[in-house]
C-alpha positions in Angstrom: 88.6 -60.4 64.3 87.3 -63.9 65.0 83.9 -64.4 67.4 82.4 -67.7 68.2 78.9 -67.8 67.9 76.5 -69.6 69.6 72.6 -70.2 70.1 70.1 -72.2 72.4 67.8 -72.3 69.4 70.5 -75.1 67.7 71.4 -77.9 68.7 74.5 -78.1 70.9 78.0 -79.0 69.5 78.0 -82.7 70.1 81.8 -82.7 69.8 85.0 -80.3 69.8 83.5 -77.3 67.3 81.7 -74.5 67.5 78.1 -74.0 65.8 80.0 -71.1 64.3 82.9 -68.9 63.6 82.1 -65.2 62.2 85.2 -63.3 61.0 84.8 -59.4 60.7 87.3 -57.8 58.3 86.7 -55.8 55.5 83.8 -57.9 54.6 81.9 -60.2 57.3 81.9 -64.0 57.0 80.6 -66.5 59.2 81.2 -70.3 58.7 78.5 -72.3 60.2 79.2 -76.1 61.3 77.2 -79.1 59.9 73.8 -79.0 61.4 71.8 -82.4 61.7 67.8 -82.5 62.4 68.7 -82.4 66.1 65.6 -81.0 67.8 67.7 -78.3 70.3 65.1 -78.4 73.2 65.5 -82.4 73.8 68.5 -83.4 71.9 66.7 -85.8 69.7 66.9 -86.4 66.2 63.8 -85.4 64.2 62.5 -88.8 62.6 58.9 -88.5 61.3 59.6 -87.7 57.2 62.8 -87.2 55.5 61.2 -84.0 54.6 60.9 -83.2 58.4 64.3 -83.7 58.7 65.4 -81.3 56.3 63.2 -78.8 57.6 64.8 -79.3 61.2 68.2 -79.2 59.8 67.5 -76.0 57.7 65.8 -74.3 60.8 68.9 -75.2 62.7 71.3 -73.4 60.4 68.7 -70.4 60.3 68.8 -70.1 64.3 72.9 -70.1 63.9 72.9 -67.6 60.8 70.9 -65.5 62.6 72.3 -65.5 65.6 75.8 -64.2 63.9 73.8 -61.3 62.4 73.3 -62.8 59.1 70.2 -63.6 57.3 69.9 -67.0 54.9 70.3 -64.4 52.2 74.0 -63.8 53.0 74.3 -67.9 52.8 77.1 -67.8 49.7 77.8 -71.7 49.9 76.1 -74.5 51.1 77.4 -78.3 51.3 74.8 -81.0 51.9 75.7 -84.3 52.8 73.2 -87.3 52.4 73.5 -90.7 53.3 71.3 -91.7 50.5 71.2 -89.8 46.7 67.9 -91.1 46.6 66.8 -88.3 48.9 68.0 -85.7 47.0 64.9 -84.4 45.0 63.3 -84.4 48.5 65.7 -82.5 50.0 65.7 -79.9 47.2 62.0 -79.6 47.9 62.4 -78.3 51.1 65.9 -76.6 50.9 64.4 -74.2 48.1 61.9 -72.5 50.8 64.7 -71.3 52.9 66.4 -69.8 49.9 64.4 -66.9 47.8 66.0 -65.1 44.9 69.7 -66.2 44.1 70.5 -69.5 45.8 74.0 -70.2 47.1 76.7 -72.2 45.6 76.1 -75.5 46.4 77.9 -79.3 46.8 75.6 -82.1 47.8 77.7 -85.4 48.6 76.4 -89.0 49.3 78.3 -90.3 52.4 78.4 -93.5 54.7 77.1 -92.1 57.8 76.7 -89.0 59.7 76.6 -87.9 63.3 73.9 -89.7 65.6 72.1 -91.9 62.4 71.1 -88.6 60.7 70.3 -89.2 57.1 71.1 -85.3 56.1 73.6 -82.6 57.3 74.2 -79.2 56.0 76.7 -76.7 56.4 76.9 -73.1 55.1 79.4 -70.1 54.5 77.7 -66.6 55.1 79.3 -63.5 53.7 78.3 -59.7 53.7 
């Protein structure tokens, strides 16, 4: 069974996609769309420090994960997109606060650009 997941605690989709799609079968899976550092209340990008941007991204990810009935500990795969790999270490400093114990598998890529001029975007897959 497939279910679309949406929460006002994370930014609304800015294109033709869902915040997440959950699949209940013998094992529950959820695929969370990439989140950028957009404040869900104002629709504006958080642009204080890079660390604040990563924190906003992960708070958005967490809101969608929890709305789908999962926890951050259920994240099995994350993909991180950065516009500058020089920000990799700073991203990791914030990222590690959201994943206690066993961290999910992860890939990180440098990309030319992200929606709305964001510097970081993170998508995740949850399983339980």
